[in-house]
N, C-alpha and C positions, 0 to 999 in steps of 0.2 A: 249880206249873209248867204253863204252857199251851203247847200245840203251836205256836200262832201266835207266841208269844214266842220259842220256839226258832228259828222261821223268821226272825224279826227279827234275832236274834243272828248267824245265818249271813250275813245281808245286811250287817251291820256289819263282819264279818270280811272279806267280799268287797270292800267299798269302802274299808276301812281309815279310815272316817270316819263318825261318828254323824250329822253334819249331812247328808252326801251320802246315806247310807242312809235318813235320815228323809225327804228329798226324794223318793227313789225309791219309798218306801213311802207317801208322802203322809200322814205323821203328824207331830206336832210333835217338834222336837228334844228338848224337855224331857221329853215323854212317853217317847221312845225311851231317853233317858238313864236315866230312872227304871226302865224295864224291865231295862236292862243291869245297873244297880246292884242291883236286887232279885234278879236271877238269880245274880249273884256272891255276894250274901249268903246266898242259899238253898243254893248249892253250897259255900260257904265257900272259894272260890278267887278269885284275880284273873284274869279272862279277858283283859282288855285293859290295856295299859300306855299311859298318856297321855303324848304327847311334843309338842314344839313343831311337829313336822311331821305330826301326826296321831296315830293310835292304832296300836299294834302288838299282835299276839298274844303273850301270855306263853307259857312252856313248858307250863304247866298249861292255858292257854287253847287252845293248838293241839290238845292231846289232847282237850279238852272239845268243840271244834268237830267233830272226827272222830266222836266218840261221838254228838253231836247230829245230824249228818248221817245216821248209821246209824239213830238213833231215828226220824227223819223218814221214812227209807226203809221201815223196819219198820211205821210207822204207815200208810203208803200201802198196803203189802201187806196189813195187817190189814183196812183198809177194803175193799179189793178182795175179800178172802176172804169177808167177811160180806155184801158187796153181791151177790156172785155167787150166794149161797145164799138170799138174802132174796126170797121170792116175794110179799111184800106190795106191792100197787100204791101208787105215790106220784106225786103231781103236782108237777113242778118248773117254776116260772116263771122265765124268763130274759129280761131286757131287753137289746136290742142297738141301737146307733145305726144310722140308716138305711143309710148306705153300706156297713156291714159285715154287715148282716142276711143277705143272700143268700149271701155267701161262707162265713160262719161256720155258717149253717144247713146248707149243703151238706156241710161238713166233719163236723159233728156227726152228721148222718144216717149217714155212712159209718163213722165211727170211735168213736161213743159209743152211739147209740140202739140199734143191733143187739146190743150187749153188755149192755144194761140194759133189757130188755124190760119189767121190772116198774115202771120209772120212766117216766111219761108227760111228755115234755118239751114245754112250751109256750113258743115263742119269740115275743116281742112286739117290734115295731119301735117304738123309743122316740125321739122327737125330742130334740135336744140340750137344748132349753129345758125339757122335761118330765122329765129325768133325776132332778132333785132331788125332784119330787113323786112319782115312781115309787118311789123309795126310802123316802121319808117315809111313804107310804101302805102300805108293806110289800106292795106288789103282787108284788114279787120280792125274794129275798134277795141276788141277784147281778145286776148290770147292767154291760154293756160299753158304754162311751161314749167320746167324744173331745172334745178342746178345742184351740183354737189354742195353739201353743206359747208365744207371747208374751202370752197372755191367760189367766191362771190360771182354772181351772174354778171355778164358784160355791162358795160358802163351806162346803158341807156337810162336806167332808173336814176342815175346820179348826174349825168350830163344834161338830161332833158327833164326839167322840173315839172313839165306838163304831164309826165307819165307817173303813174302810181303803181307800185309793185306790192301787192297784198298777199301775205302768206296764207295758204289754204290748208296745207297738209304736210306732215313729215313722213316720208316713206323710206324704205330700205330695199336692197336687193336680196332676193330669196332664191331658193332652189325649186324649180318646177319639175315634177315627174308625172308620168302617167299613173292613173289610179290602179293600173295593173302592175305597177312596179313593186319590187320587194321593199322599196324605201317609203312607199305611200303612207304607211302607218307611223312613220317617225315624226317627231315634233321638231327635231333639229339634227344637223349633221356637221361634221367638220370636213374640210376639203380633202384631207388625207383619206377619209372613208370612201370618197367617190372619185378619187384621182384616176382610177382605171376605167371609168365610164367614158362614153363618148359625149363630149360637151357640145351643146348647141348655144350659139349666140346670135344676136341680130344686130342690125345697124342702128338700133334705137337708143344707143347710149349717148349721154351728153359729151361734148368735146373734152371736158375736164376729166372724164372717166377713162379716156384712152390709156393713160398710164396704168391705172388699176387693172383694166382689162388685159393689157399687155402682160402684167405680172401674173394674171390668172392663166393666160394662155401658155406661158412658159412652163407652168406646172402640169398642164394636161397634155399627154402624148397624142390624144385624138380629139379633134374639135372641128366644127363646121360653122361658118358664119352665114346666116340666112337673111333674106331681104326684110322679113317682117315677122311679127308674132304669130299670125295666122298660119303661116307655113311651118314655123317652128312647132306650133301646137299639133299639126297633122303628123309631123315626123315623130313627136313624142308618143302620140296615140298608136302609131304603126310600129314603133320600136320602144317597148317599155324599158329597155336597158339603157336608153339615152337619158340625159338630164339637160336642163336649161337654166341659165341664170338670167333673171329679169326683175324689174321693180315689182313689188307685191301688188301694186294697184292694177297690174295687168289682168288679175283674176277677179277683181272686185265687181260684183253685181253684173256679171256677164253670163252668157250661156255656159261658159266653161265651168263656173262655180255652181250654177243651177243644176247642170247635168252631172256634176261630180265626176267629170272626166279626168281632171287633173288634181294633183295634191301640191300644196305649197309648203315648203319646209324652210325653217330658219337655218342660215349658215353662221355658225358661231364664231368662226375665225376669218370672216370676210366682211369687214366693216366698210360699207359704202352707203352712207346715208344721203337721201335726196330731200330737198325742200321743194315742194310744189307751190306755185304761186300764180296769181292772176295779174296781168298787166293791162291797164286801160288808161286812156287819156282823160285826165280830170279837167282839162281846159275845154274839151269839146262837149257839146250838148248831146249826151247819149239819149237815144229814143226811149220811150216808156218800155217798149218790148225789150230793149237791150238791158235796161235797168232790172227788169223782172228776170231776165235770163241770168244775170249776174247773181241774183238772189238764189236761183235754183242751183247754180254752180256751187255756191257756198253751202247750200243745203246738202248737196251730194257729198262733198268732202267732210262735212260735219257728221254725216250718217255712217262714215266708215272709220 
C-alpha cells in the first residue's frame, strides 16, 4: 500500500469517476483502475460501486475514505515532525515555468524556506520546451510547468507511467500596464482598443502558444520581444503608453502587486487559457523535505 495510491483513491472519490480523476492526475485510466482494484483486493472490501451514471462509494468505501484521509493527514504530520528535527543539509532542485518563477519563489521564501533551514532550495527557471528534458535528466524531482489547455502537454506523462502530472491552477493571458497608464482603471479591454499601443512580449510563452502569438503580432504595428518579465516590467514603468501580454500569475504575490506598480486587465477577445501543473516521479522516494515542498506549492496555487 503506497501513500500516493491512497491519494489517488481520494481523488476518485472526490470526482466520482475514474476517468475524470485520471485526467486530473494525468495518469492513464487503465493504470488508475488497476490501482483501485489492487487496493480493494488488499483491503478485501469493495470501495466503489460501478453504475451507469459513474461510481459511488459503498458503505465500506465511505468508512475507508475517512480512514485514508486520516492516514494522509498523519503522514503529513509525521513528515513535518522529522523534517523539523533533521539537521542534515539537503539540496532540493525545483524547476518552474518562466511566468510563475517570480511569484512562486517569493511565496516559498516566505512560507517554506524559513521553516526548513536545513534544506537548500534551488529554483530553476525552466522553459516550456525544456520541461521534458529537465525531468528526464533528473535535474529535479519536481517541476511546475504549464501548457495551453487545448494542446496537451508533451507525451512524458503518458509514455512514462512513473511520472504524475497533477493539475494545480487554471490561468489565462492578460494585459499588463503601468499604474500610470490611462488604462490602469479598466477591468477589461478588447484588442482593438489597444491596437495602436506599443506591445511588449517575452520569450516565456509555451511552444504551443507560438501560433496565437503570431496572430497577435500581425495585428500590432509596433511590438518588441524582450528576454524576460523583469525587463518588460521596467519598460512598462518607464513608458506608461506601452502594454504587455503575459499570464496573470506573473503578478501574483510579488513586489509588483504589493507595490501596485502594475495593473492587470482582462482581454475579452484573446482566449489563451493555460493549465498549470506539477510533474513528479511517483516511483522514486521523494525526501520528506520534497514532500513538504510539494504541499506548499499546492497551498500557493490554492491561495490564488
